[in-house]
N, C-alpha and C positions, 0 to 999 in steps of 0.2 A: 590495238586497235584505229585507234585517229587512221591513221595512212591506211585504213582497208586489209592490213597484215591479220586477221580474226587467227590464221592457225599458229602464228608464231607468237599471239599473243595464250594463246591453248598450253601452248607448249610450255612456255616462261609459268601460264600456271598449277602446270602437271613439279615443276621441275621445283616449285616450292611447298607444294602439296608433299613430294620427296624429300623434301630436310627436314621433315617433322616440323611446319613453319606452317602448319594452314592459316589462313582468312579467319580470324580468331566469330569475323562476325557468320560463318555459314552456318546453313544448314541441309547442304545435302552430303549424304556421308560416302560417298562413293560406290553405292552399291547400286546394277543396273535397278529402275522403275519397275521393271517387267513384274506380274503378277501379285504386287504390293496394293497396298490401299493409301497413296496419300494422299498428305494433307500441304497441297499446295501457299505459302506466306510470300503475303501485300505487305509487306511491311516499309516501302519507301515511299517515293512519290507519285499522284497520281499519272504523270505522266508515263513512269516506267512501271508500271500496271502495268500503263491500259498496251502500253508500244511491246511489253513481254509476254503478256497475256495470251498471247498470239499462239505460242505455242501449247496449250491447253489443248486442243485435241490432239498434238501427239503422244502427251503425256496419256489421253484417256484412251491409244490407242494400245498398250500398251500394260500401260497398270488396273489392278483388279474394278479402285474405288477411284475416285479423283472427287477430292472437297474442293472450293479458293474457299480462305479467308481472306477477303476486302474491304478495302476503305468504303466506311459508310455510307459515302457520298455515293462507292462506284458500285453498292454490293446493290440493287435492283437491275440496271445497266449489261453487268453478269450474270445476270440471272435469267432476265429477256432475251441474252444472245444464248444461251442452254450451251454454256461450256463448259458443264461441270457438272456429277451428279447432286451432290450442294454447295449449296455457296450460304457462307454465312459470314460476319463481320465480327470484328473484334470485341472479344467477352463474353459470342456468346458460348455458349454450349459445343466442344467439337465431336465429331460422330468419331467412333475406331480408328485408329490411322497406325500403319506398323515406317514409315515412310517421308518425312515432311521435308519442303524445296522452299523456297526464297526465288521469289519467280524470276529476281535478278541470275540468280544463278543456271537459270534454262539457256542461255545462247552455249555458257558453254558445256552444258550438260548434253543437247543433241551434238556439240562440236559443228555448232554456225558458222559457212564462210559466208566472202560473200556471194555468189550462186547458189547456196542454199538457204537460204532467210526466206520463209514460210510468208511470203507478201501476196495472200491471192484477198486481195479485200475486197467488200466490205468481210468483218468478222466478230467487231461490234454491232448490233440492231436495235430500234430501236423502235416504237410503233409512230404514226402517222400523224399528225395530231394536223386540224383545221388550220390553214393557213393565217395568221393576227388580219386586224382589219388596216393594219397597222402598214400588213407590205402594199407596196404601189403597184400594180396592176403596171399601170401607162410605164413604167420604166423597163430597161431593156435587162437590167442586170441586178440582183442581190447580194449583196457583200456582206461576211459577216466581219466587225473586226477585234483585234486583242491588240495594246500596246504596250501592257506591261507584265510583267513574268513575276514570280517572290524574289521576297528580297535578299533568296538565295544569293542571285551575283545580276546585279542593278543594271551590270553591261550588254543585259539580255533585253530590255525595255526599251521605249521610243517615248520619247514625251509625246501626248497630245496633239500637243500642236504642230508637230513635226509631221505628224499622219492626219493631220489638218489640212494640211494641201491638197490632199486626197476629195474632198468630200464638194468640192463645188463640181465633180465630173459628170458634166453633162448624160443620162442613161443609165445612172445608177442608182439604188437607193442601197442608203451604208444605215446597219444596223451591229448596237454592242452586245462585243457577248461579255465585256471586259468584268471579271465580280470585284468584289472587295478587294483593298479602301478605293485604289484608284478610278471606279464609274466612275466616283462623283467628278472624277477632272473634267468629264464632260457637259458639266450646266450650259458652257456658252452656248453649244450646239446642241442643247434637248431641243428643240424646236425640229431641228432639223434631225439628227440621229434616232434611232426611236432605241432606247435599252430592252435588248433580252434576257437578261441577265433574271435568275430565280433566288427570292430570297432565300430559299429553303437551301442553295448552292449545290443543287441534288442534280447527278452530272445528268443523269437519266434528260428532267427538263432541259437542259442544253442540247443533248445530243437530240429528243424531238425538232427543235428550231434547224439545226443545223442539213435538215431531209426537207425543208422549208427555202435554204437558200442554194444560189448558185457558185457561192464564192465567197472564201474566208484567206482573210490576210491578218497574218499571229505574229509576234513573236514567238522565242522558243517556250513554249509553255503548256501546258497540258489541252488547250485546247488544238496546240498543232497533230499530235497524238490522237487528239480523238477524231478529228477529220480526217484523218490521215487512215484511220483503224477501221472507220467505215465510208469507204470510198470517197468521200468531198473533193472534190474541187481547194485544195490550200495551198496557199502560197506565203510560205513557211521567211522569216528574216532577223537574220543569224546576223553576230559581232563578229566583225575580225578573229579573234580569240574564241571558238566556237568549240560544242560541244563536241565528243568522240564520234556521239553516233552517225553525225552529221556529216564525217571526214572532210577531206580537202579535196581543192579543186574541181568540183563537183554541182552544178546546176538539183542535180534528180534527188528521189533517195529509192535507195534498193530496198528502204522494209516499208514506203508508204509508195506506190506508183503513182499513184494522186496524186503525189504535192511532188513544188519544184520551189526550191531554198532562192534566197534573196541576200549576198554574205556581201559585208562591208568592207570595201577596200582597201581601204587601213583606218584603224582604231579610231571608234568614234563616230563614223562618216555615217548616220544616215539619212544625208540631203540625198547618197547620190543612191544609196539603194530605190529611196519612196523614189525618182526619177523613173529609174528600173520598173516601179511598180506602175506609177502613172503609166506608160509607155504601154507595158502590157497587158495593163488593163483596155489603153482606146485599141492594140489588137487586134484583141476579146471581144469587143464591140464592136469591129470593124468585121471583124470574120462572122457574128450575127447576124449583123448588120444584113450581106450577103446572103445570106441560109433563108431570108425572108427575104420573100417575092417582094417588089412594091416600097419594103422600109426603108431605101437608102431616099426614093425622093419624097415616103411621105412623112420623113422626120427629119424637117433641111435643118431643124441648128442642130440636135447628132451631129448628123454630117459634114456640115460647117465645120463645127470643132474637131475629126476626126483629122478632116483632110488638115485643119489651121493645124492640129497637132504634130498632119507628115504621120 
């Protein structure tokens, strides 16, 4: 999977099944889903659910009914996105079903290849909310940031001090999308960076904020998947030894057309990644300014910064 050879991965899975030693955590019984009442269970991480819930419309075309059992914090967003006949969460009564599937099993069920990934975005939708007063309309670019992933793999996280090298970029307003407990690390920059994190932890609230941002810069965590699933421009910062889903030696993702990948050139080297992100921001700002008549002349400080930065 890391090498992008999904076909070979499915062949190996088939061989394991034929040996009578299937994955003990699987739910899919191998039968076609056509005509069945399907219960799609989301029992892994939030990012996993967001990435693979894209298959729900494919199930719905074949199944008699589709119910999604999602994590509590994702229930309202998935329901809003109208991906199933019914959306429930853990512990709630289940409607009648005759076939159950775990969300991570879906790529194998549909024998996904790089060319057949269902990557039409957005497939998750949130209602637009009025911009906060904290949004600075005088800035050219509104960027959300996430610097810390879960403790599952600390190598995915960058220190907020390293990311702070971006905060002085003229023409950019930065907003924190970082969740608990790491969001408090932003305290030294609290007068510069406005936190959009919602105390409830509800993903719908974060999704609504994403619709008011021009860009999301995030490490490999749920926010990368959410922004990609909503079709937002998202730059994902990856450690040298990254997860299989990002594959190797590419700066794009076949899962998310609006995503760009920034990879560590060597283990632990976030400095090079941030330098590349800084240059890419400058390129993006310069392009935006050129598209606005008179703005290069009118915004002299920003223009001079972009010229100075090359």
